[in-house]
N, C-alpha and C positions, 0 to 999 in steps of 0.2 A: 499508515499501508505504503507495499511494496510495489510495481508498475516498471515491465522493459515493457520501452518500446523499440519497435525493431520499425526502423523509419530511414531512410535515404539518403533525401530530401533534407538534407545539415537546417538549413531555413525555419522546415517548417518544427523539423523534430528538435531544434532550440528553441522553438516556442512556446510549443507545445510542455516541453520538461517544467519548464524556468514556469509558464505555468500552473502544471502540474502544482510542480514543488509550491507555487504561495500556496495553493491547496491543501499544505497538510502533506503532500505524497510523496515517495523518498523514490526514484525517477533512473532507473539504467538505460543506457540508448544504445543499440547497437544499428548499425549501419546498413548492416548485409544479413541475411539468410539463414549461413554459417552461423557465423558470429554471434543468431540472435539465439538461436533451435541452438546454440552448442549454451549461452547462459541460462535462459529458457530450463534446463535440466538438468540444470549447475547448484540454480539456488532459486531456497521458494517464494515465489512473486505472488499477490495477490491477487494480481490481473496484469493479464501480456498484449498490450494494442501491437495489432502484427499488419501490418499490410504485407499487398499484394504481390506486384512487380518490386520486388529487390533482387538486386545482384548478390553475383556464386549462388543464389539457393529463392522459390519459392518464393509466396509464404502457404498457400495449397500447399510446400512441399513440407513451410518445417514446422504449419501446424499438425500436418500427418503422422512427422517424427515424430515429436512433441508427445501426442498422445498413444501413438504407437510401444516409445520408449512409459509408459505411463507415468505422461507428465499433464497431469490433469485440471492446474489451476484457469478459472476461466479467460479463453483468447473471445476478444474482439478484435474485427476486423475494419483497418483501416486505410479506407483505398478509395479510389476516383473513378475504380472501373463498378460502374454499377448498374447493368444486367443484370434481369430475376435469375439468369439460370450463376452466375456471379456467385451470388448470395449464394443460391442450391447448393453449390460446386462447397463452399466452405462452409456449414453445415451441414452439410454429411459427412466429414471429413473433423466434424468436431469444434465448432464454431461457434461460441453464444452469443454473439451477437456482433452489426454490421453498419456502418458508418459510413457513409459517404462523404468526401471533398468535394465542396467546400463545406467546410460543417462550424455549426453551434460549439463554443467549446467550454459553455455550461452545458450543452445539451453532450460533451464527450465526458465530464465532470460526474453529472446523472446516471451518466450510463454504468460509468463505472466504480463507481460506489453501489450500483444496486451488483454490480454481476459479485464486486468483492463481499458484499453480502447474503449470497445466496449461493455460490460456489463453492465454499468450503463447508462439505456438512458436519465438520467439526468445532465448526465455529457458530455455536449461535446468533440469533443473528442480537438479539442485547444483550449484554453480557454484566453481570451482578458479580461484582468481584471490591472487596477491599470495603464493602458498605455501601459501594456506588452503581448507578447503575449505569451501564454506559454504550449510548446507538450510536455503531461506529454510522450508518447512516444516512443519519440527518444531526452527527452531526452536538449530539449533545449527551451530558455528564449530567445527571444525577445525583442529589446524597439527603434522601427521602424523598420529601417532599420541593427540596428544592432543587430549580435550575442553579448549574457552578457555567459560570463566561470562560470561555476558553482560545486563545490564541489559535491558532491552526498545527503551531509547533508543540507548547504545551499538552493538544489531544494526542498530536501521535505518539509523541513519546508515551503521554496515559496508557493509549492505546497500546502499544507494541509492551507495554514492564503488565499492561491486565490478562494478555494473549498468551504472555510466560504461565500460566497457573503458579502463580508464585515462586515460582522457579526468580535464583539472583539473574538479572543481566547487568554485565561488563561495559565498565566507559564504551572501551573496541565494539561491544559490541554494541551498545545503544548508538555510536552513534556510525554504524556501520549503518544497521534497520533506520534509523529517526536522521538523523541527518546525506546518510552516502557516503559510498565507500569514495567519495570525490572530493570528499569536504578535505580542506587544507585549514582550519583552523585547530587554537585551543582546545585540546577536550577539557577544558573546567570552565570549559557554556555547557556538560552536564550537569557538572552542579552548581550554574547560575537555574538553569531550568530544571532540578528537579527543588532547589529552593523557591522558584514561580508555581510551583507544581502544588507546594507544600505550604504555599500560606491565602493558595484556593480550596482544594482538597480538602485540608486539616485543620487549619490555623485555626477556622471560622468556626467550626463542631466540636473542636474541643476535643480531637480522633490523633491519630495516625496509622494510618494507613498506609506514607511511603514509608519504606526501612528502610536506611542503609544498613549494609551486610560488610562487615569491618574483611577487606582482605580479596572484595567477590562485587561487589555492584551496590545493585538499586533490587529492592522489591514492592513488590506490594500484598499487603495479607489485610485478610478482620480484622476492619478499624478496631486497637486498641483509644479508649477513651484514658 
C-alpha cells in the first residue's frame, strides 16, 4: 500500500514513515505543500496524509488543487488544528478523514487501511486472484479454508502483484512500489521475497500461482496444480 505523507515536522514525519514502513506501507514524504501537491499528482497513491499548516502551500490549497486536477486518492488530514470549522473546511474541499495531533499510531494505521479499502472504486474490498482470497484491510490471505500467515513485506508484495491483474511486474517496479524509491539495497531482495511467498502460498498446496515471466518479472495468475 503506497502512502504520501505531507508533513513539515521532520521528527514526526520520520517517526510516522518509519512506523508505517514496519506495517508494510511504502511511504513517500514531502516537507512542504508544493512538493506534496506535485507528488500527489504524479503518483498513484492509495492514501495521502496531509498536514494543514505547511510551508509553501497550506494543506487546504494542496487538497483543493489535487481534487481540481482529478486526483481522487483518499486524503486524511493530520493536523494540530482541531476546531469544528477547520474540519468542515477540510471535508468541504474533499478530505475523507481528519485526525488531530497528538494521535494514536494504531488508530492512524487503521484509518489508512480503511480509506485505502473504500477509496478506490475499481478495487474490490477483497481480491480473489490466483486461487487466493486477499483482504487488504485485515491483512488476511486465504487459500480455500486455510489462512496463510505472511510478514508485512510479504503481504505488500503479494498485494501489489494481485492488483496488477495478471500483468508482469519487473524488479524495478516491485522495488519502487513495495520497498520504496529510496531503497538502496540489492535488487536480489525481490527474488528472495518471491521465494518466501512461493513457500507459503504455493508449495504447501501443490499449486503454482506466482510465476516468473522470463525477461519481464513476476506475475500472479490462476493457480496451476
